[in-house]
NUVO-874930 format. One record per residue (C-alpha): residue in one letter; y, x, z. Coordinates in steps of 0.02 Angstrom, whole numbers, plus 50000, padded with zeros to 5 digits. Layout:
<atoms>
AYXZ/...
</atoms>
This chain:
<atoms>
M500004999850004/T501145014450049/N500695023349876/L501145008249788/L502815004349866/F503205023249833/R502845020849646/F503815004649641/S505345013049719/T505245028249610/A505025016049458/L506585006949511/F507545023449533/I507165028449369/V507655011849287/T509295012749384/V509795030349338/F509285025349141/I510435010349153/G511765020249228/F511655035249101/S511475021248955/G513135014749016/I513905031848992/C513135033648822/L513785016648769/A515505019848836/S516855008148758/D518095017448632/V519425005248688/G520985017548721/K520305030348602/R521755041548520/Y521685046348329/P522895060348267/S524385056348168/E524165052847985/K526005050447964/T526805058247801/T527955052347665/W527705046747475/V529035047547339/D528815032847223/P528765041147051/V529725025646970/T530975020747090/K531155038247181/K531275029747332/T530385036947486/L529145027447582/T528415032247760/V526595032347767/L525915027347931/T523985027847892/K523155039147765/S521305040447760/A519735034447673/F519625019747789/N520245002247755/D521874998847861/Q522474980647853/K524194973947926/P524154955347990/Y524664941947862/Q526574941147851/T526654924547945/H526194933748098/E527004945848217/T526514963848175/W527614974548286/T527294974448479/A528744968448594/D529434984548622/G529734987448441/K528685004648446/W526915001348379/I526274992048223/I524634982248247/F523204983448111/R521324981548091/S520234994948018/N518444999847991/R518915018048046/S517835017148220/G516155013748129/R515884998148217/G516604985048090/N518504980048088/Q519284983748249/I521034981548305/F522234996848315/V524085000748344/V525075015148269/N526665021448335/E527955020648201/Q528875036248266/S527495048348313/G526145041548210/D524855041448354/I523455028448322/V522605020148465/Q521025008848463/L521284992248562/T519584984248538/D517774990348527/D516734973848502/E515554970848349/S515714951148365/L517704953448360/D518634942448242/S519924954448193/A520904943048086/S521294931848251/M522524945248316/N524174938448388/L525504948948458/S526714942548595/R528544943348551/K529134944048736/E527794954248825/M526704968848787/K525134957648758/M523984953348620/F522764938548593/Y521214938648491/M519544930148477/R517844938048494/G516084930548477/S515434917148350/S514514901948370/Q513074909448275/K512914925748383/S513734924348544/L515064912948640/R516764912148567/Q518054918148689/L519914918848670/V520474934648751/E522264940548822/L522334960048807/N523694968548918/L524494982048818/A525834985248955/K524394993149059/L523304999748926/L524475009848822/P525265020148967/D523455023249029/V523085030048857/T524705041548870/A524155047449039/G522355050048997/T521745038049130/V520945024249030/K519915011749134/N518535001149095/P519034989148956/M518854973749069/E520264979849178/Y521424976049034/E520664958548982/R520854941549041/I519664928248966/I520804913248927/V519514900348879/T517684899748804/L517964890348642/P516834876648584/S515494883248472/D515594871248332/G516504873548171/K517274889948084/S518984896248140/S520304896448017/G521724905548122/F522754907148273/A524594905648295/L525694908848453/D527064895848499/A528874902148513/D528874899448702/E527024907848717/S526424895248826/R525194889548688/L524044896348556/Y523764884548399/W521934884348338/G521434878548170/N519514875448157/V518434868548017/L517174857048085/R516204851747933/E516044857947755/P515754846147611/S513894843947551/P513234850047385/E513134832347327/F514944828147362/L515504844647273/E514544840147116/T515364822147119/E516944829247156/K516834841647005/V516664827146891/E517994815746979/K519214829446988/K519444829246793/K520034811746803/K521244814446946/P523124818846930/R523434836846977/H524484830347131/A523374815647196/D523564806147355/P523554819747498/S522704807347610/V521124808047506/S519644818347588/D519034835147500/G517354833347596/Y518034844347745/T518324840147913/S519524850348022/R520504850448182/L522114858448247/S522154862348428/A523264867948566/I522694880548685/D523694881748852/I523684900448879/K523754899249070/T522594886549103/G521404887648953/T521464869348927/I521224864448736/S521994848148677/T521794840248504/I523324839748399/L522734832448242/D520974829148152/L521134831947966/N520024825647819/F520294842547716/R520054861547754/I521464867647858/G522224884947837/H523694896147864/V523994890348048/Q525774896748100/A527114892648227/N528994893448208/P529464909448303/W531094901148353/V530674882648392/P529424878748524/G528124865348489/E528274866348304/V526734871348200/F526384872648034/Y524614872347926/C524084869147754/H522844860447644/E521784876347599/T520894875547427/G520944892547373/G522024886647229/D523364872347196/A523244859747334/P523914841547311/Q525194843947438/R524984860747530/I526334864047666/R526274852647823/S527074853148001/V526804843648152/K527404843448335/T526254847648472/D525974830748529/G525424825548349/T527014816148305/N528154820348150/N526514825148053/C527224827347881/V527294837447714/V528564849947713/Y528904851547533/W528334837747409/E527564846147250/T527814838347078/P526294838546954/D527154855346862/E527304865147023/W526084876447123/V526574879847304/T525834894047400/H525974907547530/E527234898847631/V528064907347799/V529354902947920/S530804913647889/A532174905848000/P532254892948146/D532684879648014/E531874884547855/M530274889947775/M530004901447619/F528734900047498/I528144903747322/L528364892547179/S526944901547081/G527204907146897/N525534913446883/E525034902046728/A526084899546571/R526404882246598/L527154885346767/R528504897646690/E529154883846590/K529954876646737/P530954886046886/C529764895646991/G529884911747117/I530304913447291/A530974897547364/V531744891547528/V531604873447605/N532604868747751/L531484860147875/R532724847847939/T533654841547770/K532244844647656/Q533364852047530/M532624866147425/E533444882047358/L532694893847231/L533054912547274/G532454920847115/Q531034926347002/T530524942646898/S529584945046743/E528164952246854/I527994935346946/F528174934947126/W526594931647237/H527014933647433/C528744932847522/N529464935447691/G531184933447763/L532194935447918/P533854925847959/K534714941348028/N534804952347865/H535014938447739/R533694945947640/A532094940247549/V530714951647511/G529214947947390/D527844956747303/T527204953747127/H525724952247023/K526024969446954/G526234977347134/S528074980147145/I529034975647299/F530784967947275/V532094963947394/I533334949447358/N535084948947438/R535274929847473/E537194931647481/T537344939747310/G535764935447223/E535464953347180/R533694959147165/I533154977347186/R531304984447156/L531004996347294/T529295001647241/T528004998547124/G526325001847043/H525274996447209/P523604990247151/M523384972047218/K521674977347284/P520644977547395/D522004966347451/H523834961547415/T525254971747493/H525894955447605/P527704962147636/I528514959147799/F530214964247877/S530294973848041/P531004963648184/D532754972348155/G532634969247977/L532944987247929/R531264990147860/I529884982347760/L528014985747799/I526504984647667/Q524864989147651/S524514998247485/G523025005247390/I524075016147296/L523465032647376/N521635028047365/E521535020447182/G521385003547254/K519835007447347/T520645005747524/L522315001747605/D523575011547700/L525155005547803/M526735010547723/T528555006647772/I530185007247667/N531935005547714/V532904990047661/P534524995447556/
</atoms>
């Protein structure tokens, strides 16, 4: 009996030590520092100098231009990258020093869900999936993590995390957005996709319908727009929808105002929608006519939304197209301009009276909204493996893009260029 107890105790000790060493071997890379890759590149056509913040064989992608990209202190730019070897993880790069820091190390991470606070050094993101593990909404405290990285005293990743809520496992997430007062996160979730039978029928019926049919007609999807209380984790439904929801974004200046779109992967019946947090005032932001294709909308001021009236087909260029702005209160629309290269994405800020847009040919133009002047800042960026998605810095002095120009369109690097 004594001998048996001794062998059991010995075995337990070995297992404990093994687990301990395994924990060391599987240590997290949260807080890992990467050397600066910062350099410059001169556009051979425009002769303007761009600051290259990431330059590697890895794919580095900024958030979509509808979401915050600079940390609240204005020093770091957030991006997702496959440079860690564990799928896409979230990183930040210091705009001045070029230092790169890894913020997450989780193979179940949804790196596209990252949302930066505009008021505090915090980030929100989702990890897990309904297929593999619990979906959790996480708050990451950058105010604690980044100083610890600098001091070389990074602790267990859980020291910097707060689990806001475990999300329902049904459906497929289609985006998060942080409210202006940062009390809520808005969440788009596709609950049901159309059946093969529906799609086959729709393919036939689509030929009979006008391009801009009744927007209330179902496209076979069921979606839900929800609000999540960041403090308590309470989830409340704002809207249930009979189409595929996409491009969820919040007005950064007006609390309680959320935007979403009818996502089709192409031309929607009526694309841009807005609603209040309590579900009231649900409406189409800009009513499209049959000869218009609206896409890539972004809130550009407290009372306006900027979007693209697409000119990607010859028939669309027979009418006015390009970067447009609609007043969210009066619904009046203004067309800012178009180029022969055809605008694709846009962004704007109220403080610098400028708009920026990329084109199908990979140029970046800035438009002076007071004079109408259009300046091509840089050109020749391959619109692959993704588009450049330009966005103004919070102070309006720089434009950030993701570009494949240094890697022949194989991977993306982050670059900034000064606003003239």
